[in-house]
C-alpha positions as CSV (number, residue, x, y, z in Angstrom):
1,M,59.9,32.4,80.3
2,H,60.3,36.0,79.0
3,L,62.8,38.3,80.7
4,N,62.3,42.0,80.7
5,P,64.9,43.4,78.3
6,T,65.1,46.5,80.5
7,F,66.8,44.4,83.2
8,F,69.7,43.7,80.9
9,K,69.9,47.4,79.9
10,L,70.0,48.5,83.6
11,N,72.4,45.8,84.5
12,R,74.8,46.6,81.7
13,A,74.7,50.3,82.7
14,S,75.4,49.5,86.3
15,L,78.3,47.2,85.4
16,L,79.8,49.9,83.2
17,M,79.6,52.4,86.0
18,V,81.2,49.9,88.4
19,L,84.0,49.2,85.9
20,A,84.7,52.9,85.4
21,S,84.6,53.5,89.2
22,F,87.1,50.7,89.7
23,L,89.5,52.3,87.2
24,F,89.1,55.7,88.9
25,Y,89.7,54.3,92.4
26,I,92.8,52.5,91.1
27,A,94.1,55.9,89.8
28,F,93.1,57.6,93.0
29,A,94.9,55.0,95.2
30,Y,98.1,54.4,93.2
31,D,98.6,57.3,90.8
32,L,97.7,60.5,92.6
33,L,99.7,63.1,94.4
34,R,97.9,65.4,96.8
35,T,99.4,68.4,95.0
36,D,97.9,67.3,91.7
37,Y,94.8,69.3,92.3
38,V,93.2,69.1,88.9
39,K,93.5,65.3,88.8
40,L,92.2,65.1,92.4
41,M,89.1,67.2,91.6
42,V,88.4,65.3,88.3
43,L,88.7,61.9,89.8
44,Y,86.6,62.8,92.9
45,G,83.9,64.5,90.8
46,A,83.7,61.5,88.4
47,L,83.5,59.0,91.3
48,F,80.8,61.0,93.1
49,F,78.7,61.2,89.9
50,L,79.0,57.5,89.3
51,F,78.2,56.7,92.9
52,Y,75.0,58.8,92.7
53,K,73.9,57.2,89.5
54,L,74.8,53.7,90.7
55,I,72.5,54.0,93.6
56,H,69.8,55.4,91.4
57,F,70.0,52.5,89.0
58,S,70.5,49.7,91.5
59,K,68.9,50.7,94.8
60,G,66.6,47.7,94.6
61,N,69.6,45.3,94.5
62,I,71.1,45.5,98.0
63,T,73.3,42.5,97.5
64,F,74.9,43.9,94.3
65,L,75.5,47.3,96.0
66,T,77.1,45.5,99.0
67,Y,79.6,43.6,96.8
68,V,80.4,46.7,94.8
69,A,81.0,48.8,98.0
70,F,83.5,46.4,99.5
71,G,85.0,45.6,96.1
72,F,85.9,49.3,95.8
73,R,87.5,49.2,99.3
74,A,89.6,46.2,98.3
75,V,91.2,48.4,95.6
76,F,93.0,50.3,98.4
77,I,94.4,47.3,100.3
78,L,98.0,47.8,99.1
79,A,97.9,51.5,98.8
80,I,99.8,54.0,101.0
81,P,97.5,56.9,101.9
82,N,98.1,59.9,99.7
83,L,95.9,62.6,101.3
84,S,96.8,62.2,104.9
85,Q,99.8,61.4,107.0
86,D,98.1,60.7,110.3
87,F,98.5,56.9,109.8
88,Y,102.2,57.2,110.5
89,R,101.3,58.3,114.1
90,F,98.8,55.4,114.3
91,I,101.6,52.9,113.5
92,W,104.0,54.6,115.9
93,D,101.5,54.5,118.8
94,G,100.7,50.8,118.2
95,R,104.4,49.9,118.0
96,I,105.3,51.9,121.1
97,I,102.7,50.1,123.1
98,L,104.0,46.7,122.0
99,E,107.4,47.9,123.2
100,G,105.9,48.5,126.7
101,F,105.7,52.3,126.6
102,N,102.6,54.3,127.5
103,P,101.9,56.4,124.3
104,Y,100.3,59.2,126.3
105,L,103.5,59.9,128.3
106,Y,105.9,60.4,125.4
107,T,106.0,62.5,122.3
108,V,107.7,61.0,119.2
109,E,110.1,64.0,119.3
110,S,111.2,63.1,122.8
111,F,112.7,59.8,121.4
112,I,114.1,61.1,118.1
113,S,115.7,64.2,119.6
114,R,117.8,61.9,121.9
115,G,118.8,59.7,119.0
116,E,116.6,56.8,120.3
117,F,114.6,54.7,117.8
118,P,112.4,52.4,119.9
119,V,110.3,50.9,117.1
120,A,111.0,49.5,113.6
121,Y,111.2,52.1,110.9
122,A,111.2,54.9,113.6
123,Q,112.9,57.4,111.4
124,E,110.6,56.8,108.5
125,L,107.5,57.1,110.7
126,Y,108.9,60.3,112.2
127,A,109.5,61.8,108.8
128,G,106.1,60.7,107.5
129,M,104.0,62.2,110.3
130,G,105.9,65.5,110.4
131,R,107.3,67.6,113.2
132,L,104.0,69.1,114.3
133,N,102.4,65.7,114.9
134,A,105.6,64.3,116.4
135,G,105.9,67.2,118.8
136,H,102.6,66.6,120.5
137,F,101.3,63.9,122.8
138,T,98.9,61.4,121.3
139,N,95.2,62.3,121.6
140,Y,93.7,59.0,120.4
141,P,91.5,57.2,123.0
142,P,92.2,53.7,124.3
143,V,90.0,51.6,121.9
144,N,91.6,53.4,119.1
145,Q,95.0,52.6,120.5
146,L,94.0,48.9,120.7
147,C,93.2,49.1,117.0
148,F,96.7,50.4,116.4
149,V,98.2,47.6,118.4
150,I,96.2,44.9,116.5
151,A,97.2,46.4,113.1
152,N,100.9,46.1,114.1
153,L,100.4,42.4,114.8
154,F,99.7,41.9,111.1
155,P,102.6,39.7,109.7
156,G,105.6,41.8,108.7
157,Q,107.4,44.8,110.2
158,S,107.1,47.1,107.3
159,I,105.0,50.3,107.2
160,L,102.8,48.7,104.4
161,S,102.1,45.6,106.6
162,S,100.8,47.9,109.3
163,V,98.8,49.9,106.8
164,I,97.1,46.7,105.6
165,G,96.3,45.9,109.2
166,L,94.8,49.3,109.9
167,R,92.8,49.1,106.7
168,L,91.3,45.7,107.4
169,I,90.0,46.9,110.8
170,I,88.3,49.9,109.2
171,I,86.8,47.7,106.5
172,A,85.5,45.3,109.1
173,A,83.9,48.2,111.0
174,D,82.1,49.3,107.8
175,F,80.7,45.7,107.5
176,G,79.3,46.2,111.0
177,T,77.9,49.6,110.2
178,L,76.2,48.2,107.1
179,Y,74.7,45.3,109.2
180,F,73.3,47.4,112.1
181,G,72.5,50.3,109.9
182,K,70.2,48.2,107.7
183,K,68.5,46.7,110.7
184,L,67.9,50.1,112.2
185,L,66.5,51.4,108.9
186,E,64.1,48.5,108.7
187,K,62.9,49.2,112.3
188,L,62.3,52.8,111.4
189,K,60.5,52.0,108.2
190,I,63.1,53.8,106.1
191,P,64.3,52.4,102.7
192,V,67.3,50.1,103.4
193,Y,69.2,51.4,100.3
194,N,69.7,54.7,102.3
195,I,72.6,53.1,104.0
196,F,74.5,53.2,100.8
197,W,74.6,57.0,100.8
198,Y,77.2,56.2,103.5
199,I,78.7,52.8,102.6
200,L,79.1,53.5,98.9
201,N,80.0,57.1,99.1
202,P,83.5,57.9,97.6
203,F,84.1,60.3,100.5
204,I,83.8,57.4,103.0
205,I,85.8,55.0,100.8
206,I,88.6,57.5,100.2
207,E,88.8,59.1,103.7
208,L,88.3,56.0,105.8
209,T,89.5,53.0,103.9
210,G,91.9,55.0,101.7
211,N,93.3,57.5,104.2
212,L,92.8,55.3,107.3
213,H,90.8,57.5,109.6
214,F,89.1,55.7,112.4
215,E,85.8,57.6,112.4
216,G,84.5,54.5,110.7
217,V,85.2,52.3,113.8
218,M,83.6,55.0,116.1
219,I,80.6,55.1,113.8
220,F,80.2,51.3,113.9
221,F,79.9,51.3,117.7
222,L,77.6,54.4,117.6
223,I,75.1,52.8,115.2
224,W,75.2,49.5,117.0
225,S,74.5,51.4,120.2
226,L,71.5,53.2,118.7
227,Y,70.1,49.9,117.4
228,L,70.4,48.3,120.9
229,L,68.8,51.4,122.4
230,Y,65.9,51.1,120.0
231,I,65.2,47.5,120.8
232,G,65.2,48.1,124.5
233,K,68.7,46.8,125.4
234,W,69.8,50.1,126.9
235,P,72.4,48.8,129.4
236,W,74.3,47.2,126.5
237,A,73.7,50.3,124.4
238,G,75.6,52.2,127.2
239,V,78.5,49.8,127.0
240,V,78.8,50.0,123.3
241,L,78.4,53.8,123.3
242,A,81.4,53.9,125.7
243,L,83.4,51.9,123.2
244,S,82.5,54.5,120.5
245,I,83.6,57.3,122.8
246,S,86.8,55.4,123.4
247,V,87.6,55.4,119.7
248,K,86.8,59.1,119.2
249,L,85.5,61.5,121.8
250,I,82.9,63.0,119.5
251,P,79.9,61.0,120.8
252,L,80.3,62.8,124.1
253,I,78.4,65.7,122.5
254,F,75.3,63.4,122.2
255,L,74.9,62.4,125.8
256,P,72.5,65.2,126.9
257,L,70.2,64.3,124.0
258,F,69.2,60.9,125.5
259,Y,67.3,62.7,128.3
260,Q,63.9,62.7,126.6
261,W,64.3,59.2,125.2
262,F,64.5,57.8,128.8
263,V,62.1,60.2,130.5
264,S,59.4,59.5,127.9
265,G,59.7,55.8,128.6
266,K,61.2,54.8,125.2
267,S,64.0,52.9,127.0
268,T,61.5,50.2,127.9
269,K,60.7,48.1,124.9
270,T,57.6,46.5,126.4
271,P,55.4,48.7,128.6
272,L,54.9,47.7,132.2
273,K,51.6,45.9,132.6
274,F,49.7,45.2,135.8
275,P,47.4,42.1,136.0
276,R,43.8,42.8,135.6
277,G,40.4,41.0,135.9
278,D,40.3,37.2,136.2
279,N,44.1,36.9,135.6
280,C,44.9,38.7,138.8
281,S,45.1,36.3,141.7
282,V,45.1,39.2,144.3
283,S,42.8,42.1,143.9
284,A,43.9,45.7,144.4
285,N,41.7,46.0,147.5
286,E,43.4,43.0,149.1
287,V,46.8,44.4,148.4
288,K,45.8,47.7,149.9
289,Q,44.4,46.0,153.0
290,S,47.6,44.0,153.5
291,V,49.7,47.2,153.5
292,S,49.7,49.1,156.7
293,N,51.7,52.0,155.5
294,N,49.4,54.5,153.8
295,E,52.2,56.1,151.8
296,I,53.1,52.8,150.2
297,A,49.4,52.0,149.6
298,S,48.9,55.3,147.9
299,S,51.4,54.3,145.3
300,F,48.9,51.8,143.9
301,S,46.4,54.6,143.2
302,P,46.0,55.7,139.6
303,G,46.7,59.2,138.2
304,N,49.5,61.5,139.1
305,D,51.1,59.1,141.7
306,M,51.7,56.4,139.0
307,K,53.1,59.1,136.7
308,K,55.5,60.2,139.4
309,V,56.6,56.6,140.0
310,S,57.0,56.0,136.2
311,T,59.1,59.2,135.8
312,A,61.2,58.3,138.8
313,L,61.9,54.9,137.2
314,N,62.8,56.4,133.9
315,L,65.1,58.9,135.5
316,A,66.8,56.1,137.4
317,K,67.3,54.3,134.0
318,L,68.8,57.5,132.6
319,I,71.2,57.9,135.5
320,T,72.1,54.2,135.2
321,F,72.7,54.6,131.5
322,Y,75.1,57.5,132.1
323,S,76.8,55.6,134.9
324,I,77.4,52.6,132.6
325,I,78.9,54.9,130.0
326,T,81.1,56.7,132.5
327,I,82.3,53.5,134.3
328,T,83.0,51.7,131.0
329,T,85.0,54.6,129.6
330,I,87.0,55.0,132.8
331,L,87.8,51.3,132.8
332,L,89.0,51.5,129.2
333,F,91.3,54.5,130.1
334,A,92.5,52.9,133.3
335,P,95.5,50.9,131.9
336,F,97.0,54.2,130.8
337,Y,96.2,56.2,133.9
338,S,98.7,58.5,135.7
339,N,98.7,62.1,136.7
340,T,101.0,62.9,133.8
341,F,98.6,61.2,131.4
342,V,95.7,63.4,132.6
343,N,97.7,66.6,132.1
344,N,99.1,65.5,128.7
345,Y,95.8,64.3,127.3
346,T,93.7,67.4,128.4
347,E,96.3,69.8,127.0
348,T,96.5,67.9,123.7
349,V,92.7,67.9,123.3
350,A,92.6,71.6,124.1
351,L,94.9,72.3,121.2
352,W,92.1,71.6,118.8
353,F,90.1,74.5,120.3
354,Q,92.8,77.0,120.9
355,N,95.7,76.4,118.5
356,F,94.7,74.7,115.3
357,E,92.6,76.2,112.6
358,F,91.6,74.7,109.2
359,N,88.5,74.8,107.0
360,A,86.4,76.6,109.5
361,S,83.3,78.8,108.8
362,L,81.8,80.8,111.6
363,Y,85.1,80.8,113.5
364,Y,86.8,82.6,110.5
365,I,84.1,85.3,110.6
366,G,84.7,85.7,114.4
367,R,88.5,85.8,113.8
368,E,88.1,88.6,111.3
369,I,86.0,90.6,113.7
370,G,88.6,90.1,116.3
371,Y,91.3,91.4,114.0
372,L,89.2,94.5,113.4
373,F,89.0,95.3,117.1
374,T,92.3,94.1,118.4
375,G,94.6,93.5,115.5
376,Y,95.4,90.0,116.7
377,N,94.2,86.5,116.1
378,E,91.8,85.9,119.0
379,I,91.7,82.1,118.7
380,A,92.6,81.6,122.3
381,I,89.6,83.6,123.4
382,I,87.2,82.3,120.7
383,G,88.3,78.7,121.4
384,K,87.2,79.0,125.0
385,I,83.9,80.6,124.2
386,T,82.7,78.3,121.4
387,P,82.6,75.1,123.5
388,I,80.3,76.9,125.9
389,I,78.0,78.0,123.1
390,V,78.0,74.5,121.7
391,V,77.1,73.0,125.1
392,L,74.2,75.5,125.5
393,F,72.9,74.7,122.1
394,V,73.0,70.9,122.8
395,L,71.2,71.4,126.1
396,T,68.6,73.5,124.3
397,L,68.0,70.6,121.9
398,A,67.9,68.1,124.8
399,F,65.3,69.9,126.9
400,F,63.3,72.1,124.5
401,R,63.2,70.1,121.2
402,K,61.0,67.0,120.9
403,N,63.4,64.0,120.8
404,K,61.2,61.2,121.9
405,S,61.3,58.9,118.9
406,M,64.5,57.4,117.4
407,A,64.1,59.5,114.3
408,Q,63.8,62.7,116.3
409,L,66.8,61.7,118.5
410,I,69.0,61.0,115.5
411,T,67.9,64.3,113.9
412,A,68.8,66.1,117.1
413,M,72.2,64.4,117.1
414,L,72.7,65.6,113.5
415,F,72.0,69.2,114.3
416,A,74.1,69.1,117.5
417,L,77.1,67.9,115.7
418,S,76.5,70.2,112.7
419,F,76.4,73.2,115.0
420,Y,79.7,72.1,116.6
421,Y,81.4,71.8,113.2
422,F,80.0,75.1,112.1
423,T,81.6,76.8,115.1
424,A,84.8,74.7,115.3
425,T,88.2,76.1,114.6
426,T,89.2,73.0,112.7
427,V,87.1,70.8,110.4
428,H,89.1,68.1,108.7
429,P,87.3,66.4,105.8
430,W,86.9,63.0,107.6
431,Y,85.1,64.6,110.5
432,L,82.0,64.7,108.2
433,A,81.6,60.9,108.3
434,T,79.5,61.0,111.4
435,L,77.2,63.7,110.0
436,L,76.8,61.6,106.9
437,I,75.8,58.4,108.7
438,L,73.3,60.3,110.9
439,S,71.7,61.9,107.9
440,V,71.0,58.4,106.5
441,F,68.3,58.0,109.1
442,T,66.8,61.5,108.6
443,K,65.2,63.5,105.8
444,Y,68.2,65.9,105.5
445,K,70.7,65.7,102.7
446,F,73.0,68.7,103.4
447,P,75.7,66.3,104.9
448,L,75.5,64.4,101.6
449,V,76.1,67.6,99.6
450,W,78.9,68.5,102.1
451,S,80.6,65.1,101.5
452,F,80.9,66.2,97.9
453,V,82.1,69.8,98.3
454,I,84.4,68.9,101.2
455,I,87.0,68.0,98.5
456,L,87.5,71.8,98.1
457,S,89.2,71.9,101.5
458,Y,92.1,70.1,99.9
459,L,92.5,73.1,97.6
460,A,92.6,75.5,100.6
461,Y,96.3,76.3,100.2
462,I,96.1,77.2,96.6
463,N,97.0,80.9,96.4
464,I,97.8,83.1,93.4
465,N,100.8,84.3,95.3
466,K,102.8,81.1,95.8
467,A,104.7,82.7,98.8
468,D,101.4,82.9,100.7
469,K,101.0,79.7,102.8
470,S,97.7,80.7,104.3
471,E,94.3,79.2,103.4
472,N,92.6,80.5,100.3
473,L,89.4,81.8,102.0
474,W,87.6,82.2,98.7
475,I,87.7,78.4,98.2
476,I,86.5,77.9,101.8
477,A,83.7,80.4,101.2
478,I,82.5,78.5,98.1
479,E,82.3,75.3,100.2
480,Y,80.3,76.8,103.0
481,V,78.0,78.9,100.8
482,I,76.9,75.7,99.1
483,V,76.5,73.8,102.4
484,Y,74.7,76.6,104.2
485,G,72.5,77.2,101.1
486,V,71.3,73.6,101.1
487,L,70.9,73.6,104.9
488,I,68.7,76.8,104.8
489,W,66.7,75.4,102.0
490,E,66.0,72.1,103.8
491,V,65.3,73.6,107.2
492,F,63.5,76.8,106.4
493,I,62.4,77.2,102.8
494,K,61.4,73.6,102.1
495,K,59.5,73.4,105.4
496,A,57.7,76.7,104.8
497,S,56.6,75.7,101.3
498,K,55.1,72.5,102.7
499,L,53.2,74.4,105.3
500,E,51.8,76.8,102.7
501,A,50.8,73.8,100.5
């Protein structure tokens, strides 16, 4: 038997790329300071280039790519995150629950300021998360809190032991995303290797597995829910979507977009069929004769009446779907409920709209316009207006854009979330994970490009004047010029060129 020598050439090239990537990931995980900007950029650029080439060379070998993707994640197992300090709060919340406290009712500062240290390594956790984080109530939903608790059950009381627990949960979620993502891609007749634009992406490996952000768990439930919806198990899809919301609130923005899916009858996997011909034991005339109420009898007539009945049934399913999501979410929050909890949680969530600002795009333009007219930062006003604009945009997508197929639905979700991030006051790098996974099921690649240039946001505080602690808006501008450029090309120019052809 003669083997094609090209196989060995491609295989050797792939193995060399994997080996180089392993070395770069080791350097990234164990020998990188966030302030070492040159090293950060070089490592990330090299990893992204190798990731792109690796998929190009090995997209036909799904098993190989799977082993490689999770092998890269294994590199980070013993690493303390070096680009984010949020994990200290995750560990604190999990440990405070295990001590019998409701994490939504107490700030970290409230304990430390009184000289109380209710959990192991309390002072280290407080110092790690920083005063800003410690001074606010937690905003992580209940399923996320459950993950924090489970991570702290990992053997050992050290910070590293909890980090390992958090990391294993996130890696397990990525396995689930890979499993259901592949199945959904197969159903949609999209190349299965597309899932590796997410699973193998250095951005995902570094931000989720490396820096311990739980968008990965939220995404697992979201993709599982979409798969269940596609195969017709919409009640379970509602339950799983509620789990996704209870990890991160972001999926709430997608709820209006399901309207057309249900109204068009897509929620029913198998169309309703009525017996006809010889297989029908009772004829339509006999049924009508046995019904004395003319209104009921008219429901058997064809045409508009049947359409009305079908539409009513589909709307009933939609309402039931929303009810399942609402009830499940309420039940998940119920163990933490109190009037104080409601006030603390809503105020903390509102901070993201009216107090914090980082790596924004359209908001920064609006902020500068506000400075011109008033001389003040108008974030409090802009932060109240932008959610309304986002809601109106999502409703427009829900009612006026065609979202009847799963591909159309996911595309609408992609643009709804993109619009939200384009108008948001705060866009942390890990937020893009949801955009990236949604793009896997569409023809759009601007989230993939954004996952590469988002590394520029870590350079935002580089200023020529070292005394200047504000963001370097030139760096932010470069990031968004690239992202908007690709978006405009894909949505308008590329589409127009196809129509002309």
